[in-house]
C-alpha positions as a printed Julia matrix, in Angstrom:
320×3 Matrix{Float64}:
 -54.72  29.21  37.48
 -51.71  30.74  39.19
 -48.96  29.18  39.65
 -48.21  28.46  43.59
 -45.14  26.64  44.53
 -47.34  24.05  46.8
 -48.61  22.22  43.43
 -44.35  22.38  41.55
 -44.55  18.48  41.93
 -41.04  17.01  43.78
 -40.64  14.3   41.39
 -40.46  16.14  38.85
 -39.39  14.75  35.86
 -40.14  11.47  36.23
 -39.6   10.11  32.92
 -36.39  11.23  31.03
 -35.31   9.99  27.07
 -31.95  11.18  25.56
 -30.57  10.81  22.66
 -26.56  10.23  21.49
 -24.6   13.23  22.35
 -21.7   14.98  24.92
 -22.93  14.65  28.58
 -26.94  13.64  27.55
 -26.99  10.87  29.27
 -25.22  12.2   32.51
 -27.36  14.77  32.56
 -31.06  13.05  31.7
 -29.59  10.27  35.05
 -28.98  13.55  37.73
 -32.66  14.47  36.15
 -34.46  11.23  36.36
 -36.65  10.78  38.89
 -38.06   7.75  37.63
 -36.29   6.3   34.48
 -33.47   8.17  32.39
 -34.59   6.08  29.14
 -32.13   6.78  25.83
 -33.81   7.04  22.71
 -34.19   3.89  20.42
 -37.11   4.99  18.22
 -36.61   8.32  17.35
 -36.99  11.47  20.48
 -40.34  12.39  19.43
 -41.53   8.44  19.61
 -39.59   7.62  22.38
 -41.1   10.61  24.31
 -44.29   8.79  23.29
 -43.73   5.57  24.05
 -42.4    6.2   27.28
 -44.72   9.06  28.22
 -41.79  11.19  28.94
 -41.41  14.32  31.25
 -38.24  16.02  29.53
 -35.68  15.13  26.55
 -32.25  15.99  26.33
 -30.65  16.18  23.23
 -27.85  17.97  21.23
 -29.21  21.08  20.41
 -32.56  21.19  21.25
 -33.14  22.73  17.84
 -36.25  22.84  16.8
 -38.02  19.92  18.76
 -40.95  20.32  20.15
 -42.64  17.64  21.85
 -41.64  17.64  25.74
 -39.62  20.09  27.21
 -35.96  19.76  26.4
 -32.28  20.26  28.47
 -28.89  20.84  26.28
 -26.13  19.91  27.9
 -22.8   22.29  27.02
 -19.58  20.74  28.01
 -20.95  19.82  30.75
 -19.48  17.86  33.29
 -21.41  16.68  36.02
 -17.54  15.78  38.14
 -16.27  19.36  37.59
 -20.04  20.93  39.13
 -19.58  22.6   42.36
 -22.43  25.19  42.44
 -25.45  25.85  39.64
 -26.87  28.58  39.49
 -30.54  28.92  37.37
 -30.43  32.09  35.33
 -34.13  33.58  35.06
 -35.08  36.77  33.24
 -39.09  35.74  33.11
 -39.46  34.67  29.43
 -41.55  30.78  29.24
 -38.12  29.28  30.14
 -37.55  30.41  33.55
 -39.71  27.82  35.71
 -37.9   25.14  33.48
 -34.52  26.49  34.12
 -35.0   27.16  37.72
 -36.34  23.62  38.44
 -33.74  21.93  36.14
 -31.07  23.67  37.83
 -32.57  22.09  41.65
 -32.66  19.19  40.37
 -28.96  19.31  39.17
 -27.78  20.45  42.25
 -29.81  17.96  44.26
 -28.72  15.47  42.41
 -24.76  16.26  42.97
 -25.45  17.63  46.49
 -24.4   21.19  45.87
 -25.59  24.05  47.11
 -27.33  25.71  44.28
 -29.36  29.67  43.34
 -32.25  31.92  40.75
 -30.17  34.83  39.65
 -30.65  37.68  37.63
 -29.42  40.78  36.33
 -30.72  44.15  35.18
 -29.05  47.49  34.07
 -32.18  49.36  34.64
 -33.94  50.65  37.51
 -37.23  49.7   35.4
 -35.52  46.41  35.03
 -34.93  45.59  38.65
 -38.34  45.15  39.16
 -39.11  42.27  36.37
 -35.76  40.28  37.69
 -36.81  40.35  40.71
 -40.07  38.52  39.74
 -38.4   36.75  37.86
 -36.15  35.56  41.22
 -39.07  35.57  42.8
 -41.02  33.07  40.43
 -38.06  30.44  40.16
 -37.78  30.29  43.79
 -40.81  29.48  43.99
 -41.1   26.87  41.62
 -37.55  25.24  42.53
 -36.58  25.97  46.46
 -33.19  27.61  45.76
 -32.15  30.65  46.98
 -32.17  34.24  44.77
 -30.47  37.29  44.46
 -30.44  39.82  41.52
 -27.42  41.78  40.57
 -26.87  45.04  38.67
 -24.61  44.39  36.19
 -23.84  45.53  33.03
 -22.89  43.04  30.85
 -23.02  38.87  31.36
 -19.08  38.96  32.26
 -20.18  41.28  35.49
 -22.41  38.54  36.36
 -20.75  35.83  35.52
 -17.36  37.02  37.79
 -20.26  36.67  40.85
 -20.39  32.45  40.49
 -18.45  30.64  42.3
 -15.51  28.35  40.98
 -17.3   25.43  38.8
 -20.01  26.35  38.1
 -23.16  25.07  35.78
 -25.4   27.46  34.56
 -29.07  26.86  33.56
 -31.22  29.46  31.52
 -33.71  29.41  28.9
 -33.21  29.1   25.15
 -32.55  32.31  23.07
 -35.48  34.9   23.28
 -35.4   38.8   23.92
 -34.6   39.2   26.46
 -31.48  41.92  27.29
 -29.75  39.14  30.23
 -30.68  35.99  27.61
 -28.97  37.91  24.43
 -26.15  38.45  26.93
 -25.28  34.99  27.0
 -26.38  33.65  24.11
 -25.9   36.78  21.58
 -23.73  35.73  18.8
 -20.26  35.16  19.96
 -21.08  35.03  23.38
 -19.17  31.3   25.42
 -21.26  30.39  27.57
 -18.17  28.84  29.01
 -16.73  32.18  30.17
 -19.88  32.31  31.98
 -19.95  28.91  33.55
 -16.83  27.01  34.16
 -18.91  23.68  34.66
 -21.06  24.06  31.5
 -24.14  24.82  30.81
 -27.6   23.63  30.22
 -29.77  25.19  27.97
 -33.54  24.56  28.6
 -36.37  24.69  26.53
 -40.42  24.76  27.71
 -43.22  23.27  25.55
 -47.1   23.14  25.87
 -48.76  20.24  27.29
 -49.41  17.14  24.69
 -52.03  14.78  24.46
 -49.68  11.81  25.18
 -49.43  13.07  28.72
 -52.86  13.41  29.32
 -54.21  10.21  27.88
 -55.49   7.52  29.36
 -56.73   4.21  27.58
 -59.92   3.97  25.15
 -61.34   0.95  23.48
 -62.89   1.59  20.22
 -65.88  -1.07  18.92
 -65.86  -2.55  15.4
 -66.62  -0.94  12.74
 -68.57  -4.34  11.73
 -70.01  -5.54  14.9
 -73.76  -5.39  15.31
 -75.78  -1.78  16.3
 -77.18  -4.76  19.1
 -74.01  -5.35  19.78
 -72.89  -2.25  20.26
 -75.69  -1.26  23.08
 -74.2   -3.65  24.8
 -70.46  -2.8   24.76
 -70.29   0.22  24.09
 -68.48   2.42  27.61
 -68.83   6.35  26.17
 -71.47   8.96  24.9
 -69.84   9.39  21.58
 -67.83   5.56  21.37
 -64.89   5.66  19.21
 -65.02   3.26  16.38
 -61.98   1.51  14.95
 -61.8   -0.5   11.91
 -58.65  -2.81  12.58
 -56.89  -0.92  14.97
 -57.45   2.64  13.24
 -60.14   5.37  14.15
 -62.17   5.74  11.69
 -65.36   7.34  13.2
 -67.64   7.48  16.1
 -70.72   6.72  17.34
 -73.51   7.82  19.94
 -75.4    5.67  22.21
 -78.45   8.35  20.64
 -77.81   6.97  17.17
 -76.73   2.72  18.43
 -80.68   4.04  20.36
 -82.5    5.15  16.76
 -80.92   2.26  14.71
 -82.21  -0.87  13.19
 -80.48  -3.75  15.89
 -79.09  -5.81  12.78
 -77.56  -3.23  11.39
 -73.41  -2.46  11.41
 -72.31  -0.04  13.44
 -70.17   1.52  10.46
 -73.61   2.44   9.1
 -74.48   4.69  11.73
 -71.23   6.25  12.34
 -70.4    9.71  12.01
 -66.39  10.95  10.83
 -64.41  12.24  13.77
 -61.83  15.05  14.13
 -58.85  13.81  14.65
 -56.55  14.49  17.71
 -53.12  13.27  17.39
 -50.96  11.88  19.98
 -48.42  14.82  19.78
 -51.17  17.63  19.94
 -50.61  20.53  22.07
 -53.72  20.17  24.68
 -54.18  23.57  24.14
 -54.76  22.75  20.84
 -58.04  19.99  21.29
 -59.95  22.73  23.33
 -63.22  23.26  21.45
 -64.01  19.87  20.66
 -65.55  19.45  24.49
 -69.17  19.27  23.03
 -69.2   17.57  19.83
 -67.76  14.44  22.36
 -70.63  15.19  24.98
 -68.28  15.15  28.18
 -67.07  11.63  26.75
 -62.8   10.9   26.27
 -61.74  12.51  23.42
 -60.14   9.59  20.78
 -56.0   10.08  20.66
 -54.04   8.61  17.9
 -50.68   8.09  16.44
 -49.12   8.89  13.81
 -50.55   6.4   11.64
 -54.35   6.83  12.83
 -54.26   4.0   15.24
 -56.44   4.45  18.49
 -53.28   4.72  21.7
 -56.48   6.06  23.68
 -58.1    9.04  25.45
 -58.05  12.75  27.02
 -60.68  13.84  29.76
 -62.3   16.7   28.19
 -60.95  18.09  32.15
 -57.71  17.75  31.17
 -57.89  21.19  28.67
 -58.62  23.73  30.66
 -55.43  22.33  32.81
 -52.96  22.91  29.59
 -49.82  25.21  30.62
 -46.43  25.34  29.85
 -43.26  23.36  30.98
 -43.62  20.82  34.07
 -44.34  17.3   33.92
 -47.13  17.26  32.29
 -48.67  14.76  33.74
 -49.56  16.84  36.56
 -52.41  19.54  37.51
 -50.29  21.96  38.45
 -48.99  24.64  35.77
 -50.27  27.51  34.45
 -49.11  29.25  31.11
 -46.76  30.89  31.27
């Protein structure tokens, strides 16, 4: 679905997990509208346990469970202005929204900015800024510049720079390429953000399973779904269809009529689960943790809402 500013949740990100690192805790507190939580079981498990919208961590690197924000030389006491630098890549919307959240929390002004060198680049820059302002509510501008230094010269003193992770755009290469120093462009530090796809655990709801050892006659009474999860000591071991229960020997065990199930991990991107709707006949898709334990279920309708970037619990995002 096309993105519209009206569909962006004002309370994003609600839950932020943060790890050790300079400025991580401070940034998480500024970003979270509900809770900033120190990762106590590893960042991935903590994001799952708390259904986090975003993680603040030093480096970020290959972490791909939720969107991330990496503070660099960040000191909130020095911030007098926030710039979200955008270039139209997959992380630009997140940069705009994070810039707006920090500016709002600190009570300082901010804006969405893009730069271009050539006439052909002006249209791309303008589109990126328009999308960023719609996402964040911040004012925007574009500048014709020849380098990051030229663009940085337009920033007020005490600027915090928020921008997407390294990509192919000219603007990002200027700020994040070899030998570049973000602190030269932003006197109050920088935040590098990286968007990620929606994950199953952001959409999953409680889901009960029936024991593999329960009698078919009893299963007919307690089964809640057309395709019901079957568990053994908490682990998902299969599914059983209501149609199979209806025709089976009532005194047999469910394990005798259950089917093997395609496993869906809580960390799987929702988009990767598309195609399972037919197998589950409209019933929730069971989701397991890394130990194979049933932790919830995802409604098939939620698979069509898989996008990038935002509060991964909202129906508001389209793919980039």
